[in-house]
Backbone as CSV, one residue per row, in Angstrom:
resi,resn,N_x,N_y,N_z,CA_x,CA_y,CA_z,C_x,C_y,C_z
1,UNK,16.627,50.665,36.330,16.501,50.816,37.773,17.396,51.977,38.220
2,UNK,16.944,52.687,39.226,17.672,53.839,39.747,17.939,53.622,41.232
3,UNK,19.175,53.880,41.652,19.549,53.760,43.058,19.318,55.104,43.734
4,UNK,18.566,55.094,44.829,18.285,56.318,45.589,18.914,56.174,46.962
5,UNK,19.649,57.214,47.379,20.200,57.277,48.740,19.418,58.343,49.496
6,UNK,18.762,57.939,50.557,17.922,58.853,51.319,18.724,59.547,52.413
7,UNK,18.380,60.809,52.702,19.119,61.547,53.733,18.835,61.049,55.145
8,UNK,17.676,60.403,55.320,17.336,59.911,56.656,16.514,58.630,56.543
9,UNK,16.455,57.910,57.651,15.654,56.695,57.695,14.171,57.034,57.547
10,UNK,13.753,58.175,58.102,12.351,58.591,58.018,11.936,58.866,56.570
11,UNK,12.799,59.545,55.801,12.451,59.824,54.405,12.369,58.521,53.601
12,UNK,13.229,57.564,53.915,13.168,56.271,53.243,11.874,55.544,53.608
13,UNK,11.488,55.616,54.876,10.257,54.961,55.329,9.036,55.542,54.592
14,UNK,9.018,56.866,54.383,7.916,57.495,53.654,7.878,57.019,52.202
15,UNK,9.051,56.910,51.579,9.115,56.430,50.191,8.635,54.984,50.096
16,UNK,9.029,54.153,51.042,8.582,52.760,51.050,7.063,52.673,51.150
17,UNK,6.483,53.536,51.960,5.025,53.532,52.117,4.337,53.875,50.799
18,UNK,4.929,54.785,50.014,4.334,55.182,48.730,4.468,54.090,47.675
19,UNK,5.574,53.360,47.691,5.850,52.386,46.643,5.292,50.999,46.917
20,UNK,5.059,50.687,48.171,4.646,49.335,48.548,3.383,48.919,47.793
21,UNK,3.453,47.766,47.155,2.305,47.219,46.444,2.130,47.751,45.036
22,UNK,2.853,48.814,44.659,2.690,49.389,43.328,3.825,49.020,42.384
23,UNK,5.041,48.941,42.909,6.212,48.697,42.079,7.138,47.707,42.774
24,UNK,7.918,46.996,41.960,8.946,46.116,42.505,10.173,46.969,42.831
25,UNK,10.791,46.725,43.974,11.974,47.485,44.356,12.795,46.680,45.339
26,UNK,14.056,47.078,45.503,14.944,46.482,46.502,15.290,47.563,47.511
27,UNK,15.369,47.168,48.770,15.676,48.127,49.826,16.748,47.537,50.727
28,UNK,17.681,48.402,51.167,18.763,47.976,52.044,18.748,48.809,53.317
29,UNK,19.365,48.293,54.353,19.399,48.970,55.647,20.186,50.281,55.581
30,UNK,21.051,50.448,54.611,21.909,51.634,54.523,21.200,52.826,53.868
31,UNK,19.905,52.963,54.054,19.113,54.073,53.517,19.186,54.162,51.992
32,UNK,19.295,52.997,51.328,19.332,52.950,49.873,18.181,52.089,49.357
33,UNK,17.707,52.465,48.166,16.620,51.717,47.552,16.821,51.743,46.042
34,UNK,16.576,50.613,45.391,16.665,50.489,43.941,15.242,50.411,43.406
35,UNK,14.853,51.401,42.589,13.474,51.473,42.088,13.479,51.591,40.566
36,UNK,12.396,51.136,39.911,12.304,51.297,38.455,12.032,52.757,38.089
37,UNK,12.438,53.153,36.872,12.236,54.528,36.423,10.761,54.919,36.454
38,UNK,9.887,53.972,36.083,8.450,54.256,36.039,7.911,54.682,37.403
39,UNK,8.478,54.134,38.473,8.022,54.492,39.814,8.320,55.953,40.105
40,UNK,9.483,56.425,39.658,9.825,57.827,39.892,8.908,58.757,39.122
41,UNK,8.616,58.415,37.861,7.741,59.278,37.068,6.330,59.292,37.650
42,UNK,5.842,58.144,38.095,4.514,58.093,38.707,4.493,58.945,39.968
43,UNK,5.574,58.897,40.741,5.658,59.685,41.964,5.710,61.176,41.647
44,UNK,6.468,61.552,40.617,6.563,62.961,40.229,5.207,63.487,39.788
45,UNK,4.521,62.730,38.942,3.204,63.177,38.464,2.216,63.243,39.622
46,UNK,2.282,62.291,40.547,1.412,62.333,41.728,1.696,63.554,42.589
47,UNK,2.970,63.896,42.739,3.337,65.078,43.521,2.816,66.344,42.857
48,UNK,2.954,66.439,41.545,2.464,67.611,40.820,0.953,67.732,40.966
49,UNK,0.253,66.606,40.867,-1.201,66.622,41.038,-1.571,67.131,42.436
50,UNK,-0.838,66.675,43.448,-1.071,67.163,44.810,-0.807,68.654,44.944
51,UNK,0.254,69.134,44.292,0.563,70.569,44.334,-0.513,71.402,43.651
52,UNK,-1.054,70.877,42.567,-2.151,71.594,41.893,-3.337,71.723,42.833
53,UNK,-3.657,70.654,43.563,-4.751,70.711,44.536,-4.495,71.738,45.623
54,UNK,-3.277,71.798,46.130,-2.927,72.797,47.146,-3.016,74.217,46.594
55,UNK,-2.563,74.395,45.354,-2.627,75.723,44.742,-4.082,76.166,44.556
56,UNK,-4.946,75.222,44.206,-6.372,75.571,44.066,-6.974,76.005,45.408
57,UNK,-6.573,75.287,46.481,-7.051,75.693,47.811,-6.530,77.079,48.167
58,UNK,-5.278,77.363,47.785,-4.725,78.700,48.018,-5.475,79.755,47.232
59,UNK,-5.880,79.427,46.011,-6.655,80.367,45.194,-8.005,80.651,45.835
60,UNK,-8.638,79.592,46.358,-9.923,79.783,47.033,-9.769,80.696,48.250
61,UNK,-8.681,80.511,48.995,-8.428,81.371,50.156,-8.164,82.797,49.712
62,UNK,-7.418,82.986,48.616,-7.150,84.333,48.110,-8.434,84.985,47.609
63,UNK,-9.322,84.187,47.000,-10.609,84.721,46.551,-11.412,85.238,47.742
64,UNK,-11.375,84.487,48.829,-12.114,84.897,50.024,-11.541,86.177,50.614
65,UNK,-10.235,86.388,50.467,-9.582,87.581,51.012,-9.605,88.750,50.045
66,UNK,-10.038,88.540,48.831,-10.073,89.571,47.793,-8.677,90.140,47.527
67,UNK,-7.661,89.302,47.573,-6.273,89.709,47.354,-5.915,89.427,45.892
68,UNK,-5.921,90.463,45.055,-5.703,90.279,43.619,-4.273,89.848,43.293
69,UNK,-3.282,90.362,44.027,-1.900,89.939,43.779,-1.733,88.449,44.062
70,UNK,-2.300,87.991,45.151,-2.208,86.568,45.502,-2.917,85.725,44.449
71,UNK,-4.068,86.182,43.983,-4.796,85.449,42.947,-3.943,85.306,41.686
72,UNK,-3.254,86.384,41.308,-2.442,86.359,40.106,-1.271,85.373,40.264
73,UNK,-0.608,85.411,41.420,0.506,84.499,41.656,0.046,83.038,41.663
74,UNK,-1.080,82.775,42.261,-1.588,81.405,42.309,-2.035,80.951,40.924
75,UNK,-2.613,81.870,40.132,-3.002,81.516,38.765,-1.761,81.139,37.947
76,UNK,-0.671,81.885,38.114,0.584,81.554,37.416,1.122,80.203,37.904
77,UNK,1.033,79.966,39.207,1.492,78.699,39.766,0.703,77.530,39.182
78,UNK,-0.618,77.665,39.120,-1.448,76.603,38.548,-1.082,76.345,37.085
79,UNK,-0.864,77.403,36.335,-0.487,77.269,34.928,0.860,76.557,34.793
80,UNK,1.845,76.972,35.603,3.171,76.353,35.549,3.124,74.883,35.956
81,UNK,2.328,74.558,36.971,2.207,73.169,37.395,1.542,72.312,36.320
82,UNK,0.532,72.870,35.657,-0.126,72.132,34.576,0.861,71.876,33.439
83,UNK,1.672,72.890,33.093,2.694,72.707,32.055,3.698,71.638,32.461
84,UNK,4.103,71.655,33.724,5.063,70.667,34.225,4.491,69.264,34.148
85,UNK,3.219,69.110,34.471,2.582,67.794,34.417,2.548,67.273,32.981
86,UNK,2.253,68.161,32.023,2.237,67.764,30.610,3.642,67.357,30.163
87,UNK,4.651,68.135,30.573,6.033,67.810,30.197,6.461,66.464,30.793
88,UNK,6.059,66.176,32.012,6.384,64.879,32.625,5.718,63.744,31.855
89,UNK,4.471,63.942,31.465,3.776,62.918,30.683,4.486,62.714,29.339
90,UNK,4.943,63.807,28.721,5.696,63.694,27.466,6.993,62.923,27.679
91,UNK,7.657,63.166,28.818,8.902,62.448,29.119,8.653,60.955,29.309
92,UNK,7.540,60.613,29.945,7.195,59.193,30.119,6.988,58.544,28.750
93,UNK,6.268,59.229,27.868,6.027,58.703,26.525,7.340,58.548,25.756
94,UNK,8.172,59.594,25.808,9.463,59.535,25.109,10.348,58.424,25.673
95,UNK,10.348,58.282,26.986,11.155,57.239,27.625,10.700,55.855,27.171
96,UNK,9.399,55.638,27.106,8.879,54.342,26.652,9.249,54.070,25.196
97,UNK,9.188,55.119,24.346,9.569,54.959,22.944,11.053,54.615,22.824
98,UNK,11.892,55.289,23.616,13.326,55.017,23.581,13.644,53.610,24.077
99,UNK,12.919,53.151,25.088,13.107,51.779,25.560,12.765,50.789,24.456
100,UNK,11.689,51.054,23.720,11.283,50.174,22.626,12.348,50.157,21.533
101,UNK,12.881,51.349,21.185,13.930,51.423,20.168,15.181,50.680,20.617
102,UNK,15.516,50.818,21.887,16.691,50.119,22.415,16.499,48.609,22.350
103,UNK,15.314,48.150,22.711,15.015,46.716,22.647,15.112,46.207,21.210
104,UNK,14.578,46.987,20.256,14.645,46.592,18.852,16.090,46.564,18.368
105,UNK,16.892,47.536,18.806,18.308,47.576,18.413,19.059,46.373,18.978
106,UNK,18.745,45.982,20.209,19.387,44.805,20.800,19.040,43.547,20.016
107,UNK,17.782,43.435,19.627,17.345,42.267,18.853,18.043,42.254,17.495
108,UNK,18.106,43.434,16.865,18.747,43.534,15.554,20.237,43.207,15.643
109,UNK,20.882,43.687,16.710,22.309,43.422,16.876,22.558,41.932,17.104
110,UNK,21.665,41.294,17.820,21.806,39.862,18.091,21.542,39.030,16.841
111,UNK,20.756,39.579,15.910,20.400,38.857,14.693,20.592,39.801,13.498
112,UNK,21.842,40.126,13.129,22.083,41.081,12.048,21.659,40.503,10.691
113,UNK,21.344,41.386,9.743,20.955,40.895,8.419,22.133,40.259,7.695
114,UNK,21.823,39.227,6.934,22.840,38.544,6.130,22.417,38.677,4.668
115,UNK,23.358,39.112,3.839,23.073,39.261,2.416,23.251,37.917,1.724
116,UNK,22.161,37.425,1.133,22.193,36.184,0.351,21.624,36.509,-1.023
117,UNK,22.492,36.531,-2.013,22.044,36.923,-3.356,21.727,38.401,-3.351
118,UNK,20.487,38.732,-3.737,20.061,40.137,-3.788,19.122,40.503,-2.648
119,UNK,19.097,39.738,-1.571,18.149,39.992,-0.485,18.807,39.789,0.869
120,UNK,18.196,40.424,1.867,18.637,40.230,3.248,17.838,39.097,3.879
121,UNK,18.524,38.361,4.755,17.889,37.330,5.570,18.272,37.600,7.018
122,UNK,17.342,37.354,7.918,17.584,37.458,9.356,17.452,36.047,9.907
123,UNK,18.594,35.390,10.039,18.565,33.966,10.369,17.972,33.236,9.186
124,UNK,16.905,32.475,9.421,16.216,31.774,8.340,15.041,32.572,7.799
125,UNK,14.784,33.730,8.380,13.643,34.560,7.979,14.047,35.455,6.811
126,UNK,13.328,35.410,5.740,13.629,36.250,4.590,12.968,35.678,3.362
127,UNK,13.179,36.230,2.230,14.073,37.328,1.877,13.411,38.694,2.109
128,UNK,14.265,39.717,2.352,13.804,41.087,2.562,14.520,42.028,1.605
129,UNK,13.863,43.113,1.261,14.400,44.137,0.360,15.631,44.799,0.992
130,UNK,16.751,44.801,0.269,17.994,45.349,0.811,17.936,46.872,0.955
131,UNK,17.421,47.568,-0.047,17.395,49.033,0.038,16.370,49.512,1.057
132,UNK,15.256,48.816,1.204,14.246,49.206,2.202,14.829,49.144,3.612
133,UNK,15.610,48.090,3.853,16.193,47.939,5.183,17.381,48.880,5.374
134,UNK,18.222,49.021,4.356,19.414,49.856,4.473,19.053,51.329,4.665
135,UNK,18.017,51.805,4.009,17.652,53.220,4.067,16.745,53.523,5.258
136,UNK,15.687,52.736,5.448,14.666,53.057,6.457,14.541,52.050,7.591
137,UNK,15.363,50.999,7.572,15.281,49.922,8.562,13.925,49.221,8.521
138,UNK,13.278,49.247,7.340,12.002,48.550,7.160,12.260,47.163,6.599
139,UNK,11.660,46.165,7.216,11.775,44.801,6.707,10.603,44.554,5.747
140,UNK,10.874,44.747,4.469,9.859,44.530,3.446,10.154,43.187,2.780
141,UNK,9.217,42.261,2.978,9.408,40.892,2.480,9.297,40.870,0.954
142,UNK,10.184,40.123,0.347,10.153,39.957,-1.113,9.444,38.658,-1.468
143,UNK,8.723,38.681,-2.588,8.036,37.484,-3.065,8.448,37.232,-4.507
144,UNK,8.547,35.976,-4.816,8.886,35.603,-6.186,7.640,35.755,-7.057
145,UNK,7.853,36.373,-8.209,6.778,36.487,-9.195,7.191,35.700,-10.414
146,UNK,6.399,34.725,-10.803,6.757,33.847,-11.929,6.273,34.419,-13.216
């Protein structure tokens, strides 16, 4: 969760209108709001999408005016906005992967491996290959072969 302090009551009211019904959040009278990280990324990507639409309208207007310099600047703007949108999507993916790794690390820390004989056990779950887990953090189950 991220705490946001708004510069004005009006800016907070606009943010509330965007988030209402889409994300869980807490809001206080002191122009502060606590929102999940996902809400910010969704808002950023939505803003970029809106900017791309505005830039396209600007390009259409420049086409009508036959202004080649304006067309070139708007083409660069569209390209930069598209790159920014891709980078934001990559950040969302990376953030989700990091959250998953953090969750797995918390689970592992709460239930560390215990060496019993030549194998690792996680609580009563096991046996697992010691070198597989020590080197790659892979839980490879061992089976007895008679």
